[in-house]
N, C-alpha and C positions, 0 to 999 in steps of 0.2 A: 244312197243316191247323192248325198251331200258331197262325198269326196270327188264325184264326177264334176260337179259344178265349181267346187272350191279349188280344184287342182289346176293352178295356172302353170306352174312348173315344179318339177320335183327331181330328186336324184334317186337313182336305183343302184344299189350295190348288191351284187350276188356273189356269194362265196360257195364254191363247190369243192367237195373233197371226195376223192376216190383213190383207188390204188391201181397202179399199172404194173403188170408183170413184165419184168425185163430179164435179161440173162443173169443179172445180179440179184434176182429175187423180187419181192414186192417192194415197189417204191411209191411213196405217197405222191399223189398228183393233186395239187391244190390250185384252183383257178380263181381269179378275181375278175369281175366285170363291173366297171363303173361307168355310168352313163347319166348325163344331165339332159332330160327331155323337156322341151319347151312346148306348151300348149298354145295353139292358135285358134281361139274361139271364133266360130263362124266360117271356118275354112275347111276345104276338102281337097285332098290330092287325088286327082282322077287318073290313076294308073292301075294296071292289072295287079291284083293281090297275090301274095304267096301263101295266104291262109286267111280264114275267117273264123272267129270264135265268138261265142256268147260268154260274157263275163259279168261279174257283179260290180266291179269298180275299175277305175283307170289303172290302179296299181296291178291288178291281175292282167290287164292288157299289156302293160310294160313287161311283165315277166314272160308272157307269151312271146313277145317280140324278142326279148333277150335269149330265149331258148332256141330261136330259129336263126341260124347264121345269116340267111339271106335277108332278114328283116332290118331295115334301116329307119323306118318310121311307121306310124300307124294312124288310121282314122278311127274315131270313136263317136258313136251316136246312141242316144237314148231311144229304145224301141217303143216306149210308151205302151208296154204290154201288161201293165199292172202287176208284174212280178219283178220289177227293177232290173231287167236284163239290159245290158249294153251290147251293141254290136261293135266288135273290134276287128278292123280290117288291117292285116299285117302287110306292109308294103316293102318292095325291094328297092325303093328309091326314096328321095326326099324332095322338099320344095326348092332346095338349092340347085339341084340338077334338072328338075322338071318344073321350073317356075311357070312355064306356059300352061301347065295342067293344074296349077294351084288356084282353085276357084272359090268364090264365096258361096257358102251354103249355111244358113243359120241353124240347121239341124245337126251339124257336125263340129267336132274339134279335131284338128290335125295336130299330132304330136311328132316333133322331130328332134333329133339330137341337136342341142344348142351349138351354134358355131362360135368361133372365137370373138366375133363382134356382137354377140347377143348378150 
């Protein structure tokens, strides 16, 4: 649970390796994803989700978001269920494009990709 409360912002780097069959045979396909997520404590982006997951910490939610092409940000909340589950809402938007839906809610953390001015 400590990583949920201590994670103000963090970087996520995902390296994936696979092979792609082409007319020239098997070619390595290596991909990199680098994202700097910024946490907004006490904020919730009230938009329709593209997925909801139960996770153990904020890093797991980051990777769920990175796995889904349509995910641009996420909301994260402690379920207070005595087994340390967190509710991770994957979102197709962020607070930059939907600032009118960016509301205060002390139960949530909204995580968005940091802008150039952050």
